[in-house]
Structures are given as structure tokens and as C-alpha cells.
C-alpha angles and dihedrals in degrees: 000000000000102000117097135182131178118273118246115225117218120207111193095193089072113086117242113271126236091259090066096049122114112249089226129180114266114233113279092009123129108268115245116260119263121245109263100185109040092169089070089060098055112111105198092194098063105111097022091108136053127317093201141281097305099050110023118200118028086213104213119145131225103210137110119291139147123230107292087352123181091213125050117180107205139140125267109214124205099265088047104204116215116282099343095056094202129102117185090214093061122096103197137054135218090204140279111297125199105225130054141159113212119236102350124154100224131055113267141153115348085148124181107003106204113206124186114215139171126225134016117344107240142154117016108341093191090066096043116126138178128207122244139183127222087224088070096049123102125179135176131154105298097007138078131176132181141156118235123197134023107328090183093066095043091251098112121124119214116218116194115178137175132187140216120187095284105004139066124208116198142178120201117193111202133185114260102281143136091231112053106155139189114202115208104202098198095164095049106086119143091261122045110278120233091202138006125182130180126178133182100231100179143352089284105019141085132185136178153148130244121195128191142110132156095139106193087356092298124141097252118129134188142161129222120199127204142191126195128193125188132205093237139024121275119260090206142346138205143173138210144187120194104325095332111109125194111192108204092023117145103186138035132178110186133117090237097038138114145162140232135209124202133209136188106235100175092108102022112030096185122083118192121208134177121195128183134179138211135180091216109051145325088255090058090048089056091048090051089051095050093046098047104032113029092156139047102238105126094183092046091054090045090052092053092049092045088053090054090051090048092055092051099041092046090065084086117043122184127197129201128000125103123309089244091057092047089050092049091048097051093041089053090048090049091051088049091061102048097085153088092043134226106257104175125081129241089267091056096252125137138160111251135211087267088060090243126124112251131186123214136171088220125074113258116220131201140183108059115178087204104175089050103039106043090076102059114343104064090050091055093046092049090054096046102031109023095160094052092042091051089053089050091054091048087052089058091049091050091049088057091049092050100039102028098245142054112259130237103205107357118193115196104317098334139095114235104178089217116166126006126269132050102281096175089072091059093043097050097041095044094046089051093047091053096049107271097123107138097109137088097283095175092055089045092054092047091052091048093050091046092053092047098047110027121078105207123232116227089262091054098053114124113263087350098298116034122112117191095205114019110203093024094138093060092040090057093045103038104019093243140063113251113246094230104111144025115246138173094032092302114159090219137028103289109194096132097048091045089052093050092047092049090050090052090047090051089054090052090052090049093053093043092050091048091051088053092050097253097131096168092058090042092055095044093052093043087060090048091049088069091067088108084083091069088071097051110115105194089191094061102027092233140101102249138180121257131209129227091280092052094252122145116228122270123244138037105341093223098049110024114110094011112170133187092277111019141343125284107271096029129078111222094348148042142251094275092054097041092046088088099047098112102095093155093060105024091150091057091047094050090051091048092057092050108280136287100311094049092043091051090050092051092046090051090055091044091058096048085096128032134201087019098161128230100301102052123078095236141088116301106200091183097060129074101230089067100042094098098042098090088060094056089084086071088062092047096053097255104102093158087068090056088052092051097048096043093048093046091050092049091050102041106030100040125054144158091260137091088262091049100124129065097229148339107336089218099209093314102320097124092036092055090050087057093048094050095043093047089055090052094245133101132187094233102182123037109228094034136073093233112141116193118198142234136163112302115237093221131053089230135027127171124191111200115200130161106277096001140064126191119201119197117191133176123203127188123026136275139063098271132082122238096173149344131216125194113205089340097311117114117232135187093203118116092207141056134201119250090254087078085076103022100040126223098290128250111359093012132114117316092209145015127207122207113188118189122195114212134205136181095232131054112273104215095186106053116088096000102112123105091247092051096066126099114263125267125203114222128166102216129304112337121246121209131195120247109285127231127205111239119243122198116208123210124178137201112244091037091227110032116209134190130190127201108272094004115094120210135192133228136184115222121205121191114200104200115214095008110173095358120149121254093037097225129141113275116234096234120123099174137020123209116202137191125188123210105189123192121262113293096022121096128198119199118226095022094197143013149144126255133187119245110237118181089345095308132103121192138199135181119218141175122225127208133178123206127224112281098028109145114245116245143076123317140157135232112218114222122195116210129200131183142138087297128042109268131197116246119246136209126221112219112225132179117211103210139184131223130283128034105282136088129207114208134167146176125214116208131210141100085321114026122220114217112202098167094316120077124197110224116212096212114191114232111022097011104061120137136171130211117253138169114221135155091009095301136097113239144147128254126209115249124204107224096154127030110280090004104134107129143128116209126205137180131200117227104264090219088068097049134334141179101354141096108280128174102224136184113206122198125192126194104208137169109247102224128144126004111276141105132247134181144211116234120189142186099262123201091206096036138022133317088254100042115166109242103174146314136245125201121212113221101189100250090138090223135114113267136179125224125192123201122181126202130185102213117033106170096195086201097138094242099141126083113311090004094298124162101205140003143194114234128194145161091223130036116282124202116216130185102176141006124194138175138196107209121196136182144069115325095026116133104233105229141124112225097169098070 
């Protein structure tokens, strides 16, 4: 994620400006007309830029796709952002690929880029690109057009493509030439392919299979099959793998292979092509093509797909507001209806989680971004598309039947285990609550209960490795997940966030079971849903992780354990952000933090910055765990604050521009937040149909459902609410039941009217009463564990060291109550401490008592290391006692050697070993894959973007950082092929990518070692993802181990390689 933009501070004390006000309808005025063609308001390029400094690319895509379509025909640009494949800042394209996931955070799909070219096919076709201009791009629902090549010289090629559910129909207009080519880059998916096959199956047909997987570096695998038919015979064909070209070739089977077909366009410049995909077989892909696209009319197909989009988007009509706001709304709605994707073929076949081919009379869906979408997206889809959403829920149930467990973030027919929690509970219960109920609910409940109560044996793991609820055994026993390991691709141990997610999932199961009449299960899981209370530390005022002994972490609760991307205990976030993740019992949470007034004060401080990223204790508008937090003011009796924060977020973090979203859209998660909030409604509690309210963005909104219509109107002007009437009856409540949108069922109301009164100033009376607040769902009085007051340790020197036979001293300072909420003086006059160092390390004195002065107690100690102690980093636990319970602390100590040099290394393989050097898997040009070759585990470079063959590494900054260090690098590499590669390092005297030396492979197929010495390594983390050096190559390099000997002032002298 290399793109950055300045953060925007948000100060809630400032009243909303006129630019944020709703252009509402004055009383007795003619209401504004409703939008009649929402497809004309979709801007396909919103989200194709950056979401801000903490996320990078939003990762949407602009190409042609049908609602929930299996195939999406859209360009891959050279930087190739994850999932979407298109970056608005790029100026060249790799081709138009046929699969995409919108807004994801890890590379995925981007299968089969198809690139038109002119002239002889030479070089490395997989890396071929053509320039394009945004001025030549046209996009509308179901259609995409661009020009590729140099339009100024007359050599540009126009690509105009349309999509049905499983098929693309395209027309490529070439210059008059004998060599008009289409390159089919089968081995060029976003993640390294494990297989790629292309065959010429007729004079005008191709077919093939592309295999891959490893979403977010997980073990999932899948295969997509394709068939392509052209409107005329080929003039010539050819194949390639790597840089080996075979003109005239008709078949290739190689993970980095592809094929081209050539046409003579001197008389007929247009070439028609139809391409379809299947996840069963090439034959099924061809059957999909013939069923869905019998003709060649690109515009006719586009018109049919646009009509399908029109029917779906028209279920919500807005009236009034600016054109930009209307465009943002319908683009967000469009993005909310792209996924999950149809996965079964026209004949009903699909490949299941058991890797067998199944046949069903219902559509099978795939690609559920569960952790992201159970909060807002599935509710919206259930309202607007109940039949499709019911089929999606049945797909989840069938996945559990085939693979043994409900998935978290399934891609194609594979588990991925991406993101903590048990998202299927929120998806199934929320879909059911909002009216999508045509699925096997009993089987769904059984699968949910199994995943929540049964700890799998190794033999029972899904697809041999997947665990639905990691840490379930301790959660069942202790009520929380121990914060002892990182799971579900978390960058840090994530016990607290997993616990909170499991508690929310348990609540979803409770509601779902109750709706099905199983009251015993409902009650049991309602009790379990209060497990959030096991994390409440009354001494710190935060929800905090706990270890296997039950202890809370030492240190300032908002900073301790902070990693590169999140704080220990919390996946993609920190204690300040996860504090609020109890939507099912917001009342209980607000009471736990001290009541309404104190909660409002903390929320106000929380919202003084927005989109703050995972390491800052403020609101992160671009991440799902904070999406509901602006609405918590409604629960605390301050609804005008909800109205302020929501409106400001809508106005400042979303825009009609490529950068117009605050983070990864995550298959419609952020877009659906925008849709709900713009309507003035929000699904506050997953598993229920509770809708809490805010100021609508438009004067008029109409939701058109079969048998029921909801009309939302706003009168007056301003961004604040002064009242709400439901069907003409005034209400103080800041929430509505789902029936306000869905109706009461057969024989019920045909319509509902919601009338909001607006004002330009905060109304501090409406909606503030105790009976006005949205419901919470407790299970009796909460019980909290004994609290401990946090203590923050600082040392002098900041990083104590000790060498064998050479004692050292350190001053220890204990800040009592650091970071606690509320920030009040702690009643501790003295602190007693006792150190328990590891074997071979001695602390003198080992215990003592110190007075607390201005909240800080200090102690002076001497450190010694015995002969034989292994060099490296360790900690000395220190137990603290006082008048109040205090958290223990640990003193970091480095056991060093003699001299002024350090030896560090990193061993690569399926699981890397960082011994002072860490390999950084940098998305884009730093992708690698594990391999075993020559008897050793290693990693091989993977080209995901043109010229992107690199391995990035960083040196532990505790060893040496930001200086001028003579360094000798050694690389153990497998000598295959005949090509050169180089080491580039962060040079103090040169650039961050200074060339240090080259190595030439000679094809001995043996392990070799290369040594490259540099005089001035800066080790300042200035390369991609804060790397210090990288290996760069034009062909893949296989590496088992990298090492470095670092010299110079400031280096910790230690040998970590052994």
C-alpha cells in the first residue's frame, strides 16, 4: 500500500456547515422528482483510486458485469491493485481479465487478461502492456469500452465489451493489418498460478483451465475454466511459457503460459469474440456461452444487462440532492450488488467444497467477504434481492455440508480462514431477520451450533486445515480466546477481537434460533453473547485481551503491544477502536464504561480524528469494526451527535472521484454503509431487524418492494433532526423495526411513510429519553473480572543490554494508571516490585519498594549474564503490588556479544524464520510463493505486475537503524536457468534502491551462496513496506536463506544465526 494522502481531522464541536446540509423539501412545496434511470448515475471509476494513507487502493473495478455476475470483463492496469486490478493513476493495461472481486485487500482472481496487439508477438507476452487514456474510456452497467495503444499514430485498438452472468461478448477494432492479435494470458492471474492450459479447439475457438488460489497467502485452491469463440477463423496461432515462444503452437500447459490468435484485419477491422467461464469444465464454459450469448451484438447484450441493473437499482429511488450525491448513492448501491457471485453453470453444476461436481436446481453462489459484509451488506441485499440472498444463504449451508464447516471468507470452492470471528452467524441471522428466509434454516442452525460448540480434531479440519473458530476450546472453557497467537491472517495476536466477534456471532445464533422456535438454544447463546464482559478491565476502562492465566496485558492500554498494523489483541485495530464492538448490548457497554455522560465524552474524543488507521486510538471510517460507532450516540441519548458524525463522514470520506471511498470496499461493505446512512437508516445490530436513524441525505427516498413501498421524506433544512413521524404519528424513538421497510407480510400495510423534520442546529431534546433509544439485548446483570490498573514501564537506557561477564545498569520507571479511562489520579503511594529473570540472567536487587511521585515509581538495577547464555532478545518479568491491583510489566533486555558487528539472517519457506532479518511479502512487485527444491524449503519470486520480480527484507531495527553501516549480505539461492539478478539496498550515500551487485545463474540446479558487500547500508526502512534491501530480477529467483553481517557505531553486537 504505497499511496498516501493527508488525514482529515474532524472536530465535532464545530457546527455542520451549510455545504453539509440536506437540501430538504420545504413544507407544502412540490416534492423533487424521483430518479427514473439510476443506471445513468453509476460512476464506475469511484473507488479505483486511493482510500487514504492507511489502506491504499480502494480496489474497485470499472468493467462490464451483471448483478452478482460470475464473469466480469475489466482491465488490469500495470500496478494491478488487489482484486479490482485497476488503478486510475496507471497509464497502461495488461489486458482485460474476466474475474474480479471488488475492493478486497489481498490479490485474487484477475484471471485470463486478454490483450489486443498489432504486429509480431515477441519478447515476453505475459508482461506486454499497452497505454490508454481515461478520455477514451466509457463505462455503464454491463458495458466497458477503452482504446489501447497509441491513438496519435493511428495504432490504437478499440475494445468494447459487454457481460452476461457468465459470458462476455466483445468487439475489438484494430488498425488495418495482417497481424492483429489477441493474447490470452492464462498464466497471469493476480496470484501465482499452479497450472495454466490453453488449447486451440477449432478454427475459431480456444479453451483452457487456470488453477491457483492462496488468497491472502492461505492454502485455498480453485480452478476456473474458459471457452472463447471468435466470429472468424484464425489466420495464425501461437503459444508461450515464460520467454519461450512457439509460433504456430496450438496448446500449452504451463503455470506461466498463454496463447495468441492472429487475424488479418485489412478488409474487416473488427474482430468479435465471446468468452465464458465455468468452475466445472471448459465444456461447461462453452455451454454457458451458447446459452447466454447466442449472437454477436455487443450493444444488445449490454442493453439486456443494463436492464437487469435498472430493475435492481430502481428498488431504491432518490429525489433531490446534488447530482454528485445521486451519483455516489447509485454507485454505492451498484457496488453493493456485485457480490457474492454466481458459481454454478447454466446446467446447475458447480464444484463443491468436497471438490466434487454437484448439480442443483438453485443457483450456487461464491465469494463471501463475511467479516466485512455481515454488518451492513447482507441486510441490504436481503431487502432488495430476497430470492438471491436466500440462495446465497443456502450456498453457505451447502458449503458446510460439503466441507464440514461454515466458511468465513470463502473464495470459489475453498475455505480461506480470512479474518477472525464466525461471520456466517451474522450473515445467516441477519439475512433471515431482513426477510431472506427461503433456505434450509434448520440445517443452517445445526451448522452454526456445530461450529460454535465442537472443537475439531485434526482429522475433522475443513479441507485438511480450516478451523471455523480458532481458540474455541478456551472460549468455551474461559469465556474468552487467549491472546497467545495470531490467527485468521491477523498481523498480531488477536484474542480480544476474536472473543468480541464470537460473542456477536453467538448473539446471531441466539436470534436465529429464537426465530425458528428453538428457545433453549436461543437462551444458551444469548448468555454466551455476553462474553464480551470477560474482557472488561475496570482498572483501565478498556476491553483488553487476556492471556492463558487470565492476566490483562501490562502497559498503557492504548499503546502496549502495538504492531505494524494493529495492536496485540486486535485484528486490524486497537483497544480504542474495539472498545465499542458490542452492538448487541450497547446499553451494557455504555454502563461498563461509566454511563452515558462518560461514554459521550469518550466518543467525542474518539471522533476528533477520522480514518485514523489501525494504530491510532481514533475512528477509522474505512474499516468495518468502526462502521456502527457513529450510531452509538443514539444509545447514549445524544442522537444529534450521530447526525453530525454520519453526515460529516458521508461528505468528507466519500466523493464522486476515484478516491471517493475511505478504504477497501470489501465486496460492498463500505458502499452498503453509505447506502443505509444516506437513506437515514442503519441496521444497528447484526442478527436483528433493528434500524436506527440519522438525517437522510436526500429530501425524498422511495423503497419499492413487492407488496410494500416505503416513502422517506425530509422537510425543513439542515443536517439535524427535530422530529420523526411514522405514518403520520410522531415518535421520539431513534429506531424502527425492519417492517418499516419490509412491511407486515401478507395482508399487512401496502406502504409506510417516514417523515423526518430537519433543522440547522442540534436538537438536544428529540430522541434523548431512555425509552427513545434502540434496544439492547442483555442476559442478566453483567459480571466483570477483577480489574488491574495499567502500569507503563520506561527504562534508561531505552534498550537495556547485558554482555557475558560485563554487568550493566538500568533505571526502571513505573507510570501507574498510564492510559486509564477515566484519567484520574490512582490511589497508590508506593509500588513494590519483584523481578524474575530468565535462566542465566541476574537482576540486582531482585526486588524492592519505591514511592509513587506524580504517578511514577522508580528503581535502579544491575544486570548480569552468565557464561553460555544465548545471544538475542529476552524479557525480565516484574510483578508489581500496591494499594490497588497493578498489571505486571516486562523489562526488555538484549543479551549481546563483544565487538561492534551483528550477524542476522532469515530462513525462507512455507513458514519463514526471522532471526534478525524479516522477509516482507509485499503485494504487487514483491510476491513470492513457497517451494521445495534441491532438498530445501525456499520461496520463489512471482511476477504479478510487469517487471515485478522482487524479494523484500528488513533488518530488525533493534540491531541497527538509520545510520551508515558497512554490511556484507549473503544469499543462498538455487542456481536454475541462465539469468542475472541483483541486490539493491537502502544506501545512506545513494538512493533507497542502490544497486549493490549482480549474480548470474548458470543452470547447475544446485544450491549456491552469493556474498555482496556494501559500505553504507542505511537500514532506514525506505523501501516498499519499510524494507531495507531487496533482490531484483527479470526471471524468478529461488531463495532459501539471506544473512547479513552489519558493522559500525550503534550496532548491537550479537549473532542471531547460531
